[in-house]
MARTOR-887460 format. One line per field, with one value per residue (C-alpha): x, y, z; residue in one letter. Coordinates in nm, 3 decimals. Last residue first. Layout:
N
x <- c(X  ...)
y <- c(Y  ...)
z <- c(Z  ...)
resn <- c(A  ...)
***
This chain:
411
x <- c(-3.239  -3.416  -3.759  -3.904  -3.589  -3.573  -3.940  -3.890  -3.582  -3.769  -4.058  -3.813  -3.661  -4.002  -4.067  -3.724  -3.752  -3.415  -3.242  -2.904  -2.664  -2.316  -2.101  -1.825  -1.543  -1.293  -1.142  -0.767  -0.495  -0.126  0.183  0.418  0.470  0.378  0.052  -0.076  -0.042  -0.192  -0.470  -0.557  -0.550  -0.811  -0.832  -0.530  -0.731  -0.725  -1.064  -1.102  -1.191  -0.913  -0.954  -0.724  -0.345  -0.302  0.050  0.141  0.421  0.452  0.804  0.819  1.116  0.930  0.609  0.796  0.969  0.629  0.517  0.809  0.774  0.408  0.482  0.763  0.527  0.271  0.535  0.587  0.705  0.546  0.199  0.259  -0.042  -0.260  -0.218  -0.226  -0.476  -0.505  -0.735  -0.698  -0.359  -0.366  -0.057  -0.096  -0.050  0.062  -0.186  -0.140  -0.409  -0.272  -0.369  -0.215  -0.067  0.057  0.194  0.241  0.446  0.754  0.807  1.103  0.901  0.551  0.429  0.754  0.915  0.636  0.683  1.058  0.986  0.772  1.043  1.300  1.088  1.046  1.422  1.483  1.268  1.465  1.790  1.683  1.608  1.945  2.113  1.935  2.026  2.386  2.408  2.271  2.532  2.798  2.705  2.676  3.020  3.023  3.138  3.459  3.682  3.404  3.191  3.417  3.385  3.008  2.997  3.203  2.985  2.671  2.801  2.879  2.532  2.370  2.552  2.450  2.087  2.099  2.240  1.974  1.705  1.833  1.838  1.483  1.374  1.550  1.351  1.046  1.061  0.878  0.653  0.515  0.275  0.196  -0.100  -0.024  -0.269  -0.184  0.032  -0.275  -0.595  -0.856  -0.732  -0.608  -0.923  -1.132  -0.938  -0.983  -1.356  -1.394  -1.222  -1.496  -1.443  -1.430  -1.701  -1.587  -1.560  -1.190  -1.147  -1.384  -1.211  -0.868  -0.975  -1.121  -0.808  -0.583  -0.799  -0.835  -0.458  -0.442  -0.697  -0.502  -0.186  -0.275  -0.307  0.055  0.168  0.437  0.699  0.834  1.065  1.081  1.434  1.441  1.624  1.424  1.104  1.269  1.416  1.077  0.906  1.161  1.145  0.765  0.698  0.953  1.137  0.831  0.894  1.077  1.410  1.277  1.191  1.536  1.694  1.473  1.612  1.526  1.208  0.889  0.653  0.345  0.165  -0.207  -0.448  -0.824  -1.129  -1.478  -1.472  -1.792  -1.636  -1.337  -1.481  -1.349  -1.610  -1.935  -2.010  -2.011  -2.052  -2.362  -2.417  -2.731  -2.678  -2.860  -2.571  -2.505  -2.468  -2.199  -1.999  -2.032  -1.902  -1.604  -1.532  -1.469  -1.164  -0.963  -1.033  -0.750  -0.679  -0.373  -0.381  -0.431  -0.084  0.068  -0.068  -0.428  -0.642  -1.005  -1.240  -1.042  -1.106  -1.164  -1.502  -1.804  -2.084  -2.431  -2.708  -3.065  -3.364  -3.221  -3.466  -3.163  -3.236  -3.251  -2.920  -2.748  -2.880  -2.723  -2.403  -2.391  -2.449  -2.149  -1.947  -2.013  -1.910  -1.585  -1.509  -1.547  -1.342  -1.054  -0.853  -1.129  -1.157  -1.495  -1.535  -1.379  -1.701  -1.939  -2.275  -2.603  -2.873  -3.148  -3.527  -3.781  -3.677  -3.308  -3.054  -2.693  -2.513  -2.151  -2.008  -1.637  -1.568  -1.402  -1.292  -1.088  -1.042  -0.879  -0.990  -1.206  -1.296  -1.416  -1.604  -1.640  -1.865  -1.758  -2.029  -2.037  -2.273  -2.198  -2.179  -1.864  -1.634  -1.791  -1.718  -1.358  -1.313  -1.440  -1.204  -0.917  -1.005  -0.949  -1.152  -1.176  -0.799  -0.739  -0.642  -0.543  -0.265  -0.460  -0.237  -0.352  -0.721  -0.685  -0.503  -0.760  -1.054  -0.954  -0.864  -1.191  -1.387  -1.550  -1.918  -1.944  -2.025  -1.927  -1.671)
y <- c(-0.707  -0.654  -0.710  -0.386  -0.186  -0.312  -0.238  0.118  0.166  0.038  0.273  0.565  0.459  0.462  0.810  0.938  0.825  0.898  0.816  0.957  0.837  0.960  0.731  0.788  1.043  0.795  0.832  0.819  0.677  0.734  0.527  0.408  0.035  -0.055  0.130  -0.176  -0.416  -0.183  -0.100  -0.469  -0.505  -0.232  -0.172  0.060  0.381  0.473  0.350  0.398  0.033  -0.036  -0.136  -0.103  -0.149  0.073  0.134  0.425  0.522  0.214  0.240  -0.141  -0.177  0.022  -0.174  -0.504  -0.366  -0.285  -0.636  -0.803  -0.577  -0.671  -1.043  -1.014  -0.854  -1.131  -1.392  -1.272  -1.624  -1.594  -1.620  -1.976  -2.144  -1.852  -1.951  -1.625  -1.473  -1.215  -1.035  -0.700  -0.531  -0.275  -0.182  0.160  0.374  0.126  -0.134  -0.437  -0.612  -0.797  -1.127  -1.242  -1.552  -1.686  -2.014  -2.219  -2.524  -2.650  -3.013  -3.115  -3.316  -3.175  -3.313  -3.411  -3.100  -2.890  -3.045  -2.982  -2.621  -2.568  -2.704  -2.489  -2.176  -2.236  -2.290  -1.966  -1.775  -1.920  -1.842  -1.482  -1.441  -1.590  -1.351  -1.050  -1.151  -1.213  -0.875  -0.703  -0.880  -0.777  -0.408  -0.408  -0.559  -0.680  -1.035  -0.919  -1.226  -1.486  -1.224  -1.222  -1.598  -1.570  -1.309  -1.529  -1.832  -1.625  -1.525  -1.888  -1.993  -1.720  -1.843  -2.202  -2.094  -1.905  -2.212  -2.433  -2.188  -2.192  -2.574  -2.582  -2.351  -2.571  -2.871  -2.645  -2.559  -2.229  -2.068  -1.715  -1.675  -1.411  -1.426  -1.144  -0.995  -0.784  -1.057  -1.242  -1.074  -1.307  -1.653  -1.562  -1.361  -1.658  -1.889  -1.652  -1.628  -2.005  -2.051  -1.837  -1.494  -1.453  -1.294  -1.115  -1.207  -1.197  -1.566  -1.683  -1.458  -1.586  -1.948  -1.870  -1.681  -1.975  -2.242  -2.027  -2.002  -2.381  -2.417  -2.153  -2.365  -2.515  -2.164  -2.097  -1.893  -1.628  -1.698  -1.544  -1.770  -1.771  -1.862  -1.800  -1.468  -1.317  -1.334  -1.171  -0.892  -0.831  -0.816  -0.568  -0.337  -0.321  -0.318  -0.133  0.036  0.171  0.139  0.411  0.229  -0.059  0.177  0.338  -0.008  -0.107  0.195  0.546  0.592  0.783  0.490  0.668  0.462  0.414  0.290  0.281  0.416  0.395  0.180  0.001  -0.227  -0.407  -0.396  -0.317  -0.162  -0.016  0.349  0.451  0.822  0.912  1.196  1.269  1.347  1.623  1.768  2.041  1.761  1.602  1.926  2.017  1.677  1.710  2.063  1.926  1.745  1.747  1.763  1.721  1.468  1.510  1.147  0.808  0.685  0.739  1.094  1.166  1.217  1.321  1.333  1.079  1.007  0.674  0.802  0.588  0.649  0.505  0.521  0.420  0.228  0.192  0.165  0.122  0.448  0.633  0.486  0.568  0.925  0.953  0.800  1.060  1.343  1.221  1.188  1.554  1.649  1.454  1.610  1.960  1.880  1.766  1.446  1.227  0.886  0.845  0.682  0.374  0.175  0.316  0.159  0.108  -0.084  -0.219  -0.228  -0.311  -0.668  -0.579  -0.665  -0.537  -0.312  -0.215  0.083  0.108  0.476  0.709  1.065  1.262  0.999  1.139  1.008  1.311  1.450  1.154  1.114  0.768  0.473  0.114  -0.132  -0.424  -0.717  -0.966  -1.346  -1.408  -1.403  -1.072  -0.917  -1.038  -0.903  -0.563  -0.569  -0.648  -0.344  -0.128  0.104  -0.089  -0.119  0.254  0.525  0.860  0.945  0.818  0.636  0.284  0.378  0.523  0.219  -0.021  0.197  0.216  -0.152  -0.263  -0.042  0.274  0.368  0.739  1.073  1.368  1.643)
z <- c(0.352  0.683  0.531  0.669  0.594  0.237  0.188  0.312  0.093  -0.214  -0.144  -0.122  -0.454  -0.619  -0.481  -0.590  -0.955  -1.122  -0.790  -0.693  -0.425  -0.337  -0.123  0.130  0.134  0.270  0.615  0.576  0.799  0.733  0.659  0.929  0.855  1.217  1.144  0.960  1.252  1.514  1.268  1.239  1.619  1.666  2.044  2.062  2.103  1.734  1.615  1.240  1.191  0.941  0.579  0.280  0.310  0.003  -0.132  -0.360  -0.601  -0.826  -0.972  -1.024  -0.785  -0.519  -0.572  -0.536  -0.226  -0.083  -0.172  0.009  0.313  0.344  0.319  0.573  0.824  0.773  0.876  1.235  1.335  1.678  1.522  1.405  1.567  1.453  1.089  0.897  0.660  0.389  0.150  -0.030  -0.012  -0.293  -0.495  -0.656  -0.967  -1.234  -1.104  -0.879  -0.674  -0.373  -0.206  0.122  0.284  0.617  0.757  0.440  0.542  0.359  0.453  0.674  0.923  0.971  1.304  1.478  1.330  1.477  1.823  1.802  1.705  2.015  2.243  2.064  2.090  2.464  2.492  2.306  2.553  2.844  2.663  2.609  2.981  3.072  2.828  2.984  3.339  3.237  3.068  3.379  3.591  3.340  3.362  3.739  3.785  4.146  4.070  3.897  3.855  3.847  3.676  3.368  3.331  3.368  3.090  2.860  2.932  2.865  2.520  2.438  2.554  2.342  2.031  2.105  2.130  1.802  1.626  1.786  1.677  1.319  1.318  1.451  1.168  0.914  1.039  1.053  0.683  0.652  0.398  0.372  0.082  -0.177  -0.414  -0.654  -0.901  -1.202  -1.356  -1.478  -1.353  -1.501  -1.396  -1.049  -0.980  -1.093  -0.861  -0.568  -0.635  -0.674  -0.336  -0.187  -0.031  0.347  0.559  0.877  1.246  1.330  1.408  1.135  0.881  0.991  0.949  0.606  0.495  0.593  0.432  0.119  0.075  0.116  -0.165  -0.366  -0.390  -0.728  -0.870  -0.781  -0.484  -0.507  -0.240  0.082  0.286  0.668  0.779  1.152  1.167  0.883  1.087  1.389  1.178  1.018  1.359  1.499  1.197  1.198  1.573  1.787  1.501  1.318  0.945  0.748  0.794  0.584  0.297  0.314  0.295  0.003  -0.185  -0.310  -0.111  -0.194  -0.146  -0.013  0.249  0.303  0.573  0.524  0.708  0.557  0.246  0.155  -0.108  0.046  0.397  0.744  0.971  0.854  0.925  0.562  0.501  0.301  0.058  -0.147  -0.514  -0.705  -0.906  -0.648  -0.392  -0.605  -0.631  -0.263  -0.154  -0.388  -0.260  0.091  -0.048  0.277  0.652  0.904  1.177  1.397  1.517  1.350  1.444  1.099  1.074  0.983  0.675  0.635  0.336  0.134  -0.237  -0.408  -0.521  -0.431  -0.684  -0.630  -0.892  -0.811  -0.938  -1.287  -1.573  -1.801  -1.983  -1.650  -1.528  -1.859  -1.828  -1.483  -1.622  -1.898  -1.651  -1.450  -1.771  -1.851  -1.497  -1.529  -1.869  -1.724  -1.412  -1.631  -1.678  -1.539  -1.372  -1.204  -0.864  -0.708  -0.725  -0.985  -0.908  -1.094  -0.909  -1.131  -1.116  -0.847  -0.770  -0.813  -1.083  -1.049  -1.299  -1.240  -1.428  -1.507  -1.563  -1.810  -1.871  -2.126  -2.397  -2.711  -3.051  -3.122  -2.784  -2.585  -2.257  -2.114  -2.033  -1.985  -1.883  -1.642  -1.701  -1.424  -1.443  -1.237  -1.540  -1.643  -1.302  -1.317  -1.670  -1.558  -1.260  -1.498  -1.710  -1.405  -1.185  -0.857  -0.811  -0.833  -1.081  -0.935  -1.180  -1.481  -1.732  -1.653  -1.660  -2.012  -2.152  -2.009  -2.109  -2.473  -2.495  -2.338  -2.578  -2.452  -2.489  -2.556  -2.392  -2.610  -2.615)
resn <- c(R  G  T  M  K  K  L  M  Q  Y  M  K  Y  K  Y  P  H  P  A  W  D  F  A  G  I  M  Q  A  A  Y  G  K  F  S  K  K  F  Q  F  V  G  D  S  G  D  F  V  G  D  I  G  L  F  N  Y  H  P  I  S  S  E  L  A  Y  N  M  M  Y  E  Q  I  L  Y  P  A  H  L  K  K  F  R  E  D  S  G  A  F  V  Y  T  V  I  Q  P  S  V  F  F  Q  A  A  A  V  L  I  E  K  D  G  Y  T  A  V  W  D  E  A  E  D  K  R  K  Q  M  S  M  L  Q  S  Q  L  E  Q  R  Q  N  N  K  K  R  S  D  P  N  K  E  L  H  A  N  V  K  A  L  Q  R  K  L  K  E  E  Q  T  T  I  Q  E  L  Y  N  A  F  N  I  K  A  G  I  F  K  V  R  D  G  Y  T  D  Y  V  T  Q  Y  Y  E  L  T  K  D  Q  Y  G  Q  R  D  A  T  E  A  T  I  E  K  F  R  P  L  E  D  R  T  L  E  V  I  E  T  G  F  K  R  A  Q  K  I  S  Y  Q  G  T  K  K  D  F  S  Q  F  L  A  K  P  S  D  F  T  L  D  K  L  Y  I  W  N  L  E  T  T  S  M  K  S  D  Y  I  Q  H  S  F  G  K  Q  Q  Y  L  D  V  V  E  A  N  V  V  R  E  N  Q  G  E  W  D  T  I  K  R  P  V  M  P  T  I  T  L  Y  L  G  N  L  D  K  T  F  Q  K  I  G  E  L  L  L  L  G  S  E  T  T  K  A  L  L  G  G  N  V  T  V  A  K  G  M  R  L  P  S  V  T  I  L  A  G  A  L  I  Q  D  G  E  K  V  G  L  L  Q  P  S  G  G  R  A  E  Q  L  K  K  M  E  L  T  Q  M  H  N  G  Y  E  M  E  D  A  F  L  G  F  E  E  D  T  L  I  A  V  Q  M)
***
């Protein structure tokens, strides 16, 4: 076995076949970094023509040297080849005059049930292995991020049909919200490149509302151009004229049901069951009237145009679909459109025989205060705290000086 530079084709094929491949260790990610001015490298371990380990290495310039990072960790078929690659990357860092090397394996250290409870520790041996090789270990305490992953939410797609998948969702939140969204004619579509400015408007508004930094329109366009069919920009659109028509139909149905109940009560006024039904139908009609008033305002504003009310970006690989960026127009919250988008992509993964689904970041707070977690757990997956980052510096004193200067300047 020997450490070697891999070609794009070699790494792409290898990454696709690895059981634990992830969205950060793909050929498409390398192309994205190159398109944005980066200089990523592909390093691997080969035995003859066979590739046993590989990694996409990101190199970033610093004032005192270079930062070398391996986001998503090493991909290796055997422990032996993985350790040889690790030594190869350390040597690569030295040769490059790298200030430090950071590796963030896509591996959990704790997992829970779907509600964030019954926590258990896993993969403790991974921490031991890296520390034995001279790495220091840090667990990220940052909240939701697409690079510094602390807590994430996952779902295994071991279902034999879309119906079985739907039935796996939480009845009170996931199933209910999807049923509501379907009822009023929300349509799920794949967005074109020309529609990305509207996608950006929605994600920017959501980022401002929730207090995180959105990506630029240029970023989304570059992702679209470099990833091809391995990225999906999915939107939820609605025609409010059709929506109003659906509401009117639902309203008329409720009125007919109420008329039948009232007719029965004229003959049997003391029927507890029918009185309860009447109360429930009257409550539904009041809610429907509010929807109708709202819909009439939307029709007056938008006519019968299709309006994008929610959207999300997903990375697709043979092993996993990863939900990366998203947004929804707060004015149309009652339409439950984001739930339909998630169901659509999980069905896409199911049909494509992709076994895992990654919702990415949650805050890791399970007391009901994290609204993002509340949304993601409605699909009944499981929470995982990631193993964190492993840092190694070829020149510890120089690295310590860098950390001190960074702390002093606040950068």
